Residue, then its C-alpha position, 0 to 999 in steps of 0.5 A: m550506515d548506508l542503506i544497503h547495509r541497513i537492508e542487509a542487517a534487517t534481512m538477516a535478522i528476519q531470516a534468523l527467525t524464520p525459514s520462510k522465503p516470501k515471493i509476494g509482499i502485502v502492505l496491510g493498509t486499510g481494507l486489508g487489516m484482517l488479512g493477516q489472520r488468514i496467513e497460515s504457518a505464520t511467523r510474526i515479528s514485531y517491528e521493534s525487533i527488526p534492526h533499522f525498522p521504523v515503528s508505526t505510531v498509528d493506533s490501528h496499525a499492529g506494527e509487525l511483519i507476518l511471514g507464512t502462506l496465503a492461498g498456497k503462496s509464500v508471502v510477507a505481510l506488513s501489518g502497519r505502514f509508515h507515513k510522512y505525517e508521522g515524522y518519518s522521511l520517505k526513505e524510512v517510510t519505504f525501508p520495509i519495501r526494500v527489505a521485502k525485495a531482499l527477502g525474495v519478493h517479486s510482487l507487491i500488493v498495497s491497499n489504503a483508505a482514500g477519499g473519493l473524488n470521482p462523483d461516480f464513487a460511493p462510500a465503501d466502494l473499492m478501486v483498483i489503482t491504475d496510476h498515481i499522482n505524487l503531491m507529497n513534494d518529496n520522493p524516496l529516491i532523492g539522494v545518492n543512488d545505489d545501483s544495486l537497489g535499482p536504476r537512478f531514473p526508474d521508468m514510471s510508465e506502468p507503475y501498477s501492473n496492467a496484467l495484475i489490474g486485469l487479474a483483479e478485475q477478472v476476480a472481482a467480476e467472478e465474485g460479483i464485487k463492484l471494482h472501479r478503476g482510478v488514479y490515486l493521488g498521494c499527499t502528506g496530510p495529516c489534515l484533510e484537504t480544503r474544497a479548493e484542494y479537492r477541486f484542484m485534485r479532480i481537475i488534474g485527474a485524480d479519482a481518490v486521495g490519501m496519505s500513503t502508497v505513492p512512496e512505497v510504489i515508487v521504491a517498488v518500481q525501482a526495485g523491479l517489483r510488479v505492483l497491484g494497488f487498491s483503495a477502499i473509498t471511506d468517504l466522499c470528497i466532492p467539493d460542492a457537496l462536502e461534509p465535515a469528516d465523520i471518523e465513525k462513518i469512515i471506520a464503518n465504511a472501511n469495515i464494509a469494504e474489508p471483507l470484499l477486498t480481502k476476498i479479491v486479494v486472496k483470489c489474486v494471490e492464488r493466481m499470481 
């Protein structure tokens, strides 16, 4: 089946289970995992029951679609995302974004865990993403383009909405939460990077590095969605002071960042 027919099949299956008409999509990456519990009047649909949906293989990802209301707005949340390192193509990784658009979403909020490359960052800090660098050596738009899904050559001069970045910064200031601005670099993983690679990433302008988000945002931009992105800085990747990755510390830092990021996102949704 071609892409448009797969999107239609998945959308129809979801619409048969709920009358919800979401306007805002949220990818519940690291830092937003608990936000799904805040969604009211929620319909939860397992990925396995949605035609053509991938299935998350990451232990911490629930693998379900949550449709309901958050801060008075109709939302659809992806509890569990997909990564190229799991063996999926970027077309599969981004398929849920296509479906969210077909459901009626006009704005997308994404979050991720990231290693901090900027020496001004500290573990458990939050960063609003102002731009990104794609080092995945791949692109979800490669191949035949269906013009009904978006232009062949989408403009990427503002992949993350300046208006939504401003809103996030305003909310963070009102709540007394420190929020950095920065450029996110996406690579494939699953191994972490070497000292030389971190040094290179910093030289080319990255403030944080992770293994997700970039493909989703590319497809969201092609689909005409406004995007707001956040990174939870779970560890530092400073080449000259690099320490072995400590998973327990990374999880602990993500847990510290989560309630702060959740507060920012809920307030942003309320005002969007």
